[in-house]
C-alpha positions as CSV (number, residue, x, y, z in Angstrom):
1,M,7.1,18.6,13.9
2,T,7.0,15.8,11.3
3,T,3.7,15.7,9.3
4,P,1.8,12.5,9.9
5,F,1.5,10.0,7.0
6,A,-2.3,10.2,7.1
7,H,-2.2,14.0,6.6
8,R,0.4,13.7,3.8
9,W,-1.6,11.1,2.0
10,A,-4.9,13.1,2.4
11,R,-3.2,16.1,0.7
12,L,-1.8,14.0,-2.1
13,A,-5.1,12.2,-2.7
14,A,-6.9,15.5,-2.9
15,D,-4.3,16.8,-5.4
16,R,-3.5,13.8,-7.5
17,G,-6.3,11.3,-6.7
18,P,-6.2,8.2,-4.6
19,L,-4.5,5.9,-7.2
20,C,-1.4,4.0,-6.1
21,L,0.7,2.1,-8.6
22,G,2.0,-1.4,-7.8
23,V,5.6,-1.8,-8.6
24,A,6.7,-5.5,-9.1
25,P,10.0,-6.1,-10.9
26,S,9.4,-9.9,-10.7
27,Q,11.0,-12.3,-13.2
28,K,7.6,-12.7,-14.7
29,W,7.1,-9.0,-15.4
30,L,10.7,-8.4,-16.5
31,L,10.4,-11.2,-19.1
32,A,7.0,-9.9,-20.2
33,W,8.6,-6.5,-20.9
34,A,11.5,-8.2,-22.8
35,L,13.9,-7.3,-20.0
36,S,16.6,-9.6,-18.5
37,P,15.4,-11.2,-15.2
38,D,18.3,-9.8,-13.3
39,L,19.6,-6.5,-11.8
40,T,20.1,-4.9,-15.2
41,G,16.5,-5.7,-16.2
42,A,15.1,-4.5,-12.8
43,R,17.0,-1.2,-13.1
44,A,15.5,-0.6,-16.6
45,Y,12.1,-1.5,-15.3
46,C,12.4,1.1,-12.5
47,R,13.4,3.7,-15.0
48,I,10.4,3.0,-17.2
49,V,8.0,3.0,-14.2
50,L,9.3,6.3,-12.9
51,D,9.1,7.8,-16.4
52,A,5.5,6.7,-16.8
53,A,4.5,7.8,-13.3
54,G,6.1,11.2,-13.4
55,D,4.3,13.4,-10.9
56,R,0.9,12.1,-11.8
57,I,0.1,9.8,-8.9
58,G,0.4,10.1,-5.1
59,A,2.0,6.7,-4.1
60,V,3.7,3.6,-5.3
61,K,3.4,0.2,-3.6
62,V,6.7,-1.6,-3.9
63,Q,6.9,-5.4,-3.7
64,T,10.2,-5.6,-1.8
65,P,11.0,-9.4,-2.4
66,F,11.5,-8.7,-6.1
67,F,14.3,-6.4,-5.1
68,E,15.6,-8.5,-2.2
69,R,16.2,-11.5,-4.4
70,L,18.9,-9.5,-6.2
71,G,21.0,-9.2,-3.1
72,P,22.7,-6.0,-1.8
73,A,22.6,-4.4,-5.2
74,G,18.8,-5.0,-5.3
75,L,18.4,-3.3,-1.9
76,E,20.4,-0.3,-3.2
77,L,18.2,-0.2,-6.3
78,L,15.2,-0.2,-4.0
79,R,16.5,2.8,-2.0
80,E,17.4,4.6,-5.3
81,F,13.8,4.0,-6.5
82,A,12.3,5.3,-3.3
83,D,14.5,8.4,-3.5
84,A,13.5,9.0,-7.1
85,A,9.8,8.5,-6.2
86,H,10.1,11.1,-3.4
87,D,11.7,13.5,-5.9
88,R,8.5,13.2,-7.9
89,G,6.3,13.9,-4.9
90,M,5.1,10.4,-4.3
91,L,4.9,8.4,-1.1
92,V,6.4,4.9,-1.0
93,L,4.7,1.9,0.6
94,A,7.2,-0.9,1.1
95,D,5.1,-4.1,0.8
96,A,7.4,-6.1,2.9
97,K,4.7,-8.1,4.9
98,R,7.0,-8.5,7.9
99,G,5.9,-10.0,11.1
100,D,8.0,-11.1,14.1
101,A,8.3,-10.8,17.8
102,D,8.4,-7.3,19.2
103,D,12.2,-7.4,20.0
104,T,12.9,-7.4,16.2
105,M,10.5,-4.7,15.3
106,A,12.7,-1.7,16.2
107,D,15.3,-3.0,13.7
108,L,12.7,-3.5,11.1
109,A,11.6,0.1,11.6
110,A,15.2,1.3,11.2
111,T,15.4,-0.7,8.0
112,F,12.2,0.5,6.3
113,L,10.6,3.5,7.8
114,G,11.5,7.2,7.4
115,P,14.2,9.3,5.8
116,D,16.9,8.0,8.2
117,S,16.1,4.3,7.6
118,V,18.0,2.1,5.2
119,L,15.3,2.0,2.5
120,R,13.6,5.3,3.3
121,A,10.0,4.2,2.8
122,D,7.0,6.3,4.0
123,A,5.2,3.1,5.0
124,M,5.5,-0.6,5.2
125,S,3.1,-3.5,5.5
126,A,3.3,-5.8,8.5
127,A,1.6,-9.0,9.7
128,A,0.3,-9.4,13.3
129,F,0.4,-13.2,13.4
130,M,2.4,-13.1,16.6
131,G,0.0,-10.7,18.2
132,F,-1.0,-7.1,17.5
133,G,1.1,-6.0,20.4
134,T,4.3,-7.0,18.7
135,L,3.7,-4.1,16.3
136,A,4.1,-1.5,19.1
137,P,7.8,-0.7,18.3
138,L,6.9,-0.2,14.6
139,L,3.9,2.0,15.4
140,S,5.9,4.1,17.9
141,H,8.7,4.6,15.3
142,A,6.1,5.4,12.6
143,H,4.5,8.1,14.9
144,R,7.9,9.7,15.5
145,T,8.9,9.8,11.8
146,G,5.5,10.6,10.2
147,T,5.3,7.2,8.5
148,A,2.7,4.4,8.7
149,V,2.4,0.7,9.3
150,F,-0.2,-1.0,7.0
151,V,-1.4,-4.0,8.9
152,L,-2.6,-6.9,6.9
153,V,-6.3,-7.0,7.9
154,R,-7.7,-9.0,5.0
155,T,-5.5,-10.0,2.0
156,S,-6.8,-10.7,-1.4
157,N,-5.0,-13.9,-2.1
158,H,-7.3,-16.9,-2.5
159,G,-5.6,-18.9,0.3
160,A,-6.3,-16.3,2.9
161,T,-9.9,-16.9,3.5
162,E,-9.8,-19.9,5.9
163,A,-7.5,-18.2,8.4
164,Q,-8.6,-14.6,8.0
165,T,-12.4,-15.2,8.2
166,A,-12.0,-17.7,11.1
167,V,-14.5,-16.8,13.9
168,L,-13.1,-15.9,17.3
169,P,-14.9,-16.7,20.6
170,D,-16.4,-13.1,20.7
171,G,-18.1,-13.7,17.3
172,R,-15.8,-11.5,15.3
173,T,-13.7,-12.8,12.5
174,V,-9.9,-12.6,12.7
175,A,-10.0,-9.8,10.0
176,Q,-12.6,-7.9,12.0
177,Q,-10.5,-8.1,15.2
178,L,-7.5,-6.8,13.3
179,A,-9.5,-3.9,11.8
180,D,-10.7,-3.0,15.3
181,A,-7.2,-3.3,16.6
182,V,-5.9,-0.8,13.9
183,A,-8.6,1.7,14.9
184,A,-7.8,1.3,18.6
185,A,-4.1,1.7,18.0
186,N,-4.9,5.2,16.6
187,D,-6.9,6.3,19.6
188,G,-5.3,9.4,21.0
189,Y,-3.8,10.5,17.7
190,G,-7.0,12.0,16.3
191,D,-7.0,11.7,12.6
192,A,-3.2,11.3,12.4
193,G,-2.6,7.8,13.8
194,P,0.3,5.7,12.5
195,A,-1.7,2.5,12.1
196,A,-3.1,1.8,8.6
197,A,-4.7,-1.2,7.0
198,V,-4.6,-3.4,3.9
199,V,-8.1,-4.6,3.0
200,G,-8.4,-6.7,-0.1
201,A,-11.7,-8.3,0.8
202,R,-14.6,-8.7,-1.6
203,A,-18.0,-7.0,-1.0
204,P,-19.8,-7.0,1.4
205,E,-17.0,-8.0,3.7
206,S,-14.9,-5.1,2.5
207,A,-17.4,-2.4,3.5
208,D,-17.7,-3.9,7.0
209,L,-13.9,-4.0,7.5
210,L,-13.3,-0.5,6.1
211,G,-16.0,0.9,8.3
212,R,-14.3,-0.4,11.4
213,L,-11.1,1.6,10.7
214,R,-12.6,5.0,11.5
215,D,-9.8,7.6,10.6
216,A,-7.1,5.1,9.5
217,V,-5.7,5.1,6.0
218,A,-6.6,1.9,4.0
219,E,-4.8,0.4,1.0
220,V,-7.4,-1.3,-1.1
221,P,-6.0,-3.5,-3.9
222,G,-8.0,-5.0,-6.7
223,L,-8.3,-2.4,-9.5
224,G,-7.7,-4.0,-12.9
225,R,-7.6,-7.5,-11.5
226,A,-9.5,-10.3,-13.4
227,G,-12.9,-10.9,-11.8
228,R,-13.0,-7.6,-9.8
229,D,-15.4,-4.9,-10.9
230,P,-13.9,-1.5,-10.2
231,D,-17.3,-0.4,-8.8
232,E,-16.9,-3.2,-6.1
233,V,-13.5,-2.0,-5.2
234,V,-14.3,1.7,-5.1
235,G,-17.8,1.5,-3.7
236,A,-16.6,-0.1,-0.4
237,C,-14.4,3.0,0.3
238,G,-17.5,5.0,1.1
239,S,-17.0,3.5,4.6
240,L,-13.8,5.4,5.0
241,G,-13.2,9.0,6.1
242,P,-12.2,11.7,3.6
243,G,-8.8,11.2,2.0
244,R,-8.3,7.8,3.6
245,A,-8.6,5.4,0.6
246,M,-5.4,4.3,-1.3
247,L,-6.6,2.4,-4.4
248,T,-3.8,0.2,-5.8
249,V,-3.6,-0.9,-9.5
250,T,-0.9,-3.2,-10.6
251,T,-1.6,-5.6,-13.5
252,G,-4.2,-3.2,-14.9
253,V,-1.3,-0.8,-15.7
254,L,1.8,-3.0,-16.0
255,R,0.2,-5.1,-18.8
256,H,0.7,-2.0,-21.0
257,G,4.4,-1.9,-20.6
258,P,7.2,-1.5,-21.4
259,D,6.2,1.5,-23.5
260,P,6.2,4.5,-21.1
261,A,3.6,6.3,-23.3
262,A,1.2,3.4,-23.0
263,L,1.7,3.1,-19.3
264,R,1.0,6.9,-18.9
265,R,-2.2,6.5,-20.9
266,S,-3.3,3.6,-18.7
267,L,-2.5,5.6,-15.5
268,S,-4.5,8.6,-16.8
269,A,-7.4,6.3,-17.7
270,W,-7.5,4.7,-14.3
271,Q,-7.3,8.1,-12.6
272,A,-10.2,9.4,-14.6
273,E,-12.2,6.2,-14.1
274,T,-11.5,6.2,-10.4
275,A,-12.5,9.8,-10.0
276,A,-15.8,9.2,-11.8
277,R,-16.6,6.1,-9.8
278,L,-15.7,7.8,-6.5
279,S,-18.0,10.6,-7.4
280,A,-20.8,8.3,-8.4
281,A,-20.4,6.2,-5.2
282,K,-20.3,9.4,-3.2
283,V,-17.0,8.4,-1.6
284,P,-15.6,11.3,0.5
285,A,-12.6,13.0,-1.3
């Protein structure tokens, strides 16, 4: 039987810590690293990131549009990157943010999720704008393949607030309704449900949303971002069950590239700092 994503992540988080590295071979980052803003540069970027990550962290969060813009060769590079990350013991979250009617979701699952898919990711992000029920084919596939669907519950981009904090007739915000829907989708699976969440809210909203998820895994971005205190990001995770927090750092590490040694030092520093803050905040391991 395939091991559920939630169990795989809990084991990795216990062994390597809850840090997840954001992978973003955008034209901006390629140029910042003195690499060409094309396939050649993206390939070099991926080699550097993999060299720096080694077997130190449990997961990478890959921004898929930065590969997709490069065409078929970019998608092939994305698959090669996922395979190489797996060889190093990491899980791969494809940050694709897909959302469509349910009749397309089976094909999206076949594209992104599991070892037999096109891109071989362990998880993908998805939007429920057309209704949470449209995610059913993705969630069913994720359950069968031991992968996960990270539903965009509350994103951290500034323009999200108006829509995601809008109040529904029952008094809940849209984000609260989505968090409750993630938890409900996992009912019947115990602590191994395929529904996960992306929660990039600020405190105190973050603690409320994470607390609604019960046993779901949550990807919590914000470490290393300007204006976000790490204590704020980490402290909210006390609302989650043991081994459920996936703490993503992107700019806080990438700004040290392209020197692999500098990237490794940054990753190690974030791992140590995160572990200390988790302990101080009494967040369950």
